[in-house]
N, C-alpha and C positions, 0 to 999 in steps of 0.2 A: 419672443422670449429674450429677455435681456441677458447681457453677459454676466456670469457669476463673479462675485467679488471675493477676493482672498482676504481672510482676516489677518490683522496685524499680530503676529506671534509674539512681538516684543512687549505689547501692551497687556498687562494683567489686571485683574480685579482686586481691589483691597478687601472685598467681602469674603472671597474664597482664595485659598492658596493655589499656586500654579499646579496643574494636574501632573505635569512632568516631574516636579520636585517630589511628589508623593510615591512615585513608582520606582521600580528597580532599574537603574540606568544601564545595567548590564544585560537586561532582557534582550534576547535576539531580535524580537520584533521592533524594539526601539532602536537597536543598532542598525537594523535594515532600513528603518524610516530615515535615519540620518544619512545612510549611504546612498539612497535613491535621490537623484536630481529631479525633484518634482517640477522645476521650472521648465523642463523639456515638454511635459504634458500641457502646461499652461500655454506655452508658445505654439504647440502644434494644434491644440483643440480650441483655442479661443476664437479662431476665425469661423468655427462652425456654429457660433452663437450669434444672435441678433440683439439689438438694443430695444426691442419691442416686447410687450407682454409682461407676464409675471416673472419675477427674478427666478432664475434656475439655481440648482444646487451647485456647490463648488466643484471644480474639476478634480481637485485632489481628493475630495470625498468620494466621488463616483469612481475614480480610478482605484483608490484604495479599497473600496468595497468590492470591486471586480477582482482585484488581486487576492483579497482575503477569502472571497467566495471559493476560488479554486484551490488556494493553499489549504483551506480547512475542509474542502469537499462538502459544501453546504449549498442549499437552495437559496434563492433570493429571499424568500420569506424568513427562513431560519437565520440567514445572515443578518438581516435587519434587526431581528430580536436579540441576537447575540451581541450586536454592536452596543446596545443599551446596557447590557450586563457587564461587558468587558472594557475596562478603562484603557488597556493596551491597544485594543482595536481603535478606540477613539483618538488616542494620540497618534496612531499610525495614519489616520485619515486627516490629521491636521488640527484637531481640537485642542484648545488651551485649557478649558474648564470642563469638568465632568458634566455630561448632558443627561437629562432625565427623559427626554422624549425621543421618539424614533427619528432617525436622520432623514428618511424619505419614505415614500411609498414603494413597495417592491416593484410596481410597474414602471417606476422611473428608471430602474436599472435596465429594463427592456428598452425604454426610449433612448437611454444613453448608448446602448449597444448599437441601435439603429443609427444613431447620430454619427458616431465615429467610424462604424463599419469595420471590416476586416483590416483595412489599411491602418486604422488607428490602433488596433490590438497588435498588429505587427510591430508597431513602434514600442509598445509595452514589452514585447518579447525582445526587441533590440536592447532596451534598457536592462533587462534581466541578464542578457548575454554580456553586456558591458561591465557587470559587477565582477566578472572573472577575466580581467585583461591578460593575465599571464597564461592562463590555461587555454585560451582560444587561439593561441598562436601556432598550434600544431598544424603540420602540413598534411596530416592524414585524418580522414573522417570515416565514420561508419554510417551506412544508409540501410534502412529497412522499411517495409510497409506493414501496416496492420489494418484492421477493420474498425471503424468508429460506428458502432451500432446506433441506430436511431430508435427513439422511444415509440415504437409501433408494435402491435401485436403480431404474433406469427401468422403470416397470411395464408388463409385457406379459402377455397372458393365459396364455401358456405358462409364464412364470416363476411366476405366482401359483398356477396349478394344481399345479405341481410342489412349491411350498412347502406347499400344503394337504396334498398326499399325504405329504410328509415329516413334517409335524406330526401327522397322524393315526396314522402308524406309531409315532411316539414315544409318543403317548398309549396306544396299544394295548400296547406293551411295558412301559410304566410300570405300567399297571393289570393286567398279565398276562391280557389278553384275546386269545384265539386267533382269528385271522382265517382265513377260507376261502382267501384268496389275498392276497398282499402287492403284487403287480404291480411289484416293484422292478426286475426285469430288463427288463420291457417299457418302463417309464418311462425307463430309461437309453437304450434304443434310440430312443424317441420324442424325447428331448432332442436327439439328433443330427439328427433329421429337421427340427426347428424352426430349425436354424441356417441362415443366409443365406436367410431366408424370402422376401425381396424379389426374389431371382433368378428369372427367368421359368421356369427348369427345375425350381425347387424349390417353387414356390408351391402347387401342388396337394398335394404330399406334406406340406408344412408345415401347410396347413389341416386335412388329415386328422389329423395328429398332435395339433394343438391340440384338436380335437373329441374325440379319443380320451382325451387327458389330462383333459379336463373330465368325461367319462363315468367314468373310473377314480376320480377324486377324489369324485364324487358317490356312486358305488356304495360306496366304502370308508367314507364318512361315514355312510350309511344303515345299513350292516352294524354299524358301531361303536355307533351309537345303539341298535340292537336288542339288542345284547349287554351294554350297560351297565346297571348297577343304578340305582335311583332316586337314591341318594346320589351316584354317579359322574356321573349326568346333570346334577344341580344344580351339581356342582363345575365341570364343563366347559361349562355352558350358554352363557356369554359367548363362549368361543372357538368353539363350534359355531355360534352365531349369526353370527359374522364369516365363518366358512367358507361357510355357507349364503348369506349376502349376497353374497359374492364369486362364488359359482357361479351365482347367479341374475341378476346384473346384466348389462345389455346396453349396447351402444355408445352409444345415445342417452339413457341414463338420467341423471338429475340426482343430485347427492350420491353419486357413485360412490366405491367403496373402492379406494384405490391402494396400501395397505400394510397388512399384518396386524398388525405391531407398532407402527405409527404411524397409527392409524385416523382421526385428525383431519385428516390432510394432504389438501389439495385441489389441483386443477390450475389453473394460471393461464397464459393465453396473452398474452405481452407484445409480440408482434410483432417479436421479435428475429430477425435473419437467421441467426445461428449457433445459436440455441436457441429453437425455436418454443414449447415448453412447459416450465414449471418447476413442481416439485411441492414444496410447503411451505406457509407461511402468509404472509399479507400483513403488511407491517411499515410503519408510518408514522414518518417522521423529521421533526422540526421543529428548525430552526436560527434563530438571530438573523440579520437581513438582512445587516449589514455585517461583523460580527466572526466569524460562522460558528461560534458555540458551539451545541452540541446541547442544546436545552432540552426536548426531548420525544422519547420512543421508546416506541412502543406496538404490540403484535402483536394480530392479530384472528383469532378462531377460525373465522370464516366469510369467504368471498370476497365482500365487499360493495363497492358502488360507492364510489369515493373520496370523493365529497361527503358520504356518510352517515357517514364516519369522523370528521368534524370535531368533533361534540359530545364524543365520548370523548377526542379529542386535546386539546381545550381544557380539559376537566376535569383531565387529567393535568398540563398546564402550570400550572394554578392550584394544584395540590398542590405542585408543585416550586418555582415562583417566587412563590407567594402573590399573584399577579396574572396578568392575561392581556393580552398586547399588543393594541393597538387594531386592527391590520391584519394579515391573513394573506395572503401572496402565494403563489399556487398555479398549476399548469398547467391545461390545458383539461380534464383528467380530473375537476376539481372544479366544472365549470360546473353551473349550476342553482340554486346557493345563493349569494346575494350577502351575506348577513349571518346569523351564528349568534350568538345572545344579543347581546352588545354588540360583537362582533368583526366587522369588515368583511372579507369574503373577495373578493380581487381576482384575476380570471383574464384572460388575453389576449382582447381583443375588437377588432374593427375600429374605427379612430378615427372619431369622428363628424365630420361636415362643419363644424359650428359649434364644434368643440373648440378651446380656446386652445392656444397654443404651450407654455405652462407645463404644462398638463395632459398634453400629448403627451410632453413631455420627462420628466415625472414617471413616466408609465407605462413609457417606455423604460428609465429608470433602474431601476425596480422589477424589471422582468422580466429585465434583464441581471444584476442581483444575484441573482434567483431561480435563474438557471442555475448559480450557485455551489454549490447544494446537491447537484448531480450528482457532482462530484468528491469531496465529503464522503462520499456514499454509497459511492463507489468505494473510498475509504480504509477505511471501516468494513468492507467486504467483504474487501479484500485484506490489511489489516493487523491487524484486530481480530476475526477469527473469525466474521464475519457471512455469509461466502460460503456456508458449509455448516455447519449446526447439528448437533452430535453429542449434545446433551442431550435426554433422553427427555421425551415428552409436550408438551402445550401450555405447561405451566409452564416447561419447558426452553426453549421458543421465546421466551417473554417474558424469562426471566433472561438468555439469551444476547444478546438485543437490548439490554437495559438495560446490561449490562456492556460491550458493544461501544461504546455511546454514552459511558459513563463513562470508558472507556479512552481514547477520542478526546479528551475534554476534558482528562484528565490529561496526555496526550502534548502537547497544544497548550500547556498551561502550562509543561511542561518545555522545549519548544522556545523559548518566549519567554524563559524564565529564562536560556538560553544566548545567544540572539540579541541581546537588548536590551543587556546589559552590554557585549558585544563591539562592537555597533553604536555605542553611546555612547562607548566607548573610542576607536574610530576617529575619531569627530567631534572629541573633545577633543584627540587628537593632531594632527589637521589644523589645528585652531584655534591650538594652541601653535606649530606650525611656521610658520603664517602670521604670527603675532605676532613670532616670532623673525626672519623675513625682513624684516618692516617695520622693526624696530629696527636690523637690519644695514644 
């Protein structure tokens, strides 16, 4: 695949007027496009392309589409369609003339994510942080964790056993392996028996149906393994291992398997009244204390104690900011460690009897500001695609989290670009009116 070429923005067509001259120059998206240093992405990602094969899409186009996708909370398919309809999107991605065709296939955004990986998207987050140079100089930061849910169904034994049965039948048909019995009709009947399993009249029938589904799946797997050749057994060894692990696990086991296609997902109990359990990965969010800029976003492959995530979080912040704030403010989930490297970790504690008023007021101010990270996490989930992750694998978890954080910082810059000029205009008008009244 050859290296993408960047069009010459200074060269315009005499047939059509320049697209930028037809749009509102004060639109926040155009102001953001001028503020971002796109040459950083060209320099960082150009080495990932080769000079062979079909010419690939421009780097600015793919980076711009990825940013817009999370800023506007859109899927890949909808993002590509909206790009054709919205001229501001086209200018943001570097177009000079209005385009009538789709910029790329939605699958090319998937290939781009795989190409640059989580390290590349971390650089996009660093650029979003760099748009707020004055606000990221704070010496205190807020740290908190949340759950990034994966796009999987709520796991029950009946669902998993039926999925295993369906996967085994597909393998048998693909490899032309003749089975003694497929159990398809019986599985359809047992599926109905597992419905409304919590009803007192259905519990016994549902328990029997789940046990029978487990028996059928195990019997089908053993027969398929017996009839497979050595080459076929090696080809499907990983899948068969997942099926065996799912069939053998029990309720009290650790490191349980909750999804066949997302095997890294784990269960977290957050104590929420409306949702007792969440299935996904733990995500750590770090913001500045007063300005609320997201300066760190890191996903964890294992469900570890919050306090044990701090060293990895500080290492990422050092990569992004080139320094580490002196104080980290956290909730009681981080208790146990008061200092990591040179960073002081502060958690809520009962006030000492001999504590001064200044120390008490400082602690109150800190933890009141720490509470501000909760609505930021809420916005990341509701506005920037962190609520449910549709990207595959743990790399998809990390990429989705990084882009949600970057989109939040970009949106924050755009809001300030609209608000502050309007706010300052109102102040100036008020001063002028007051001056006129005095002279009158």
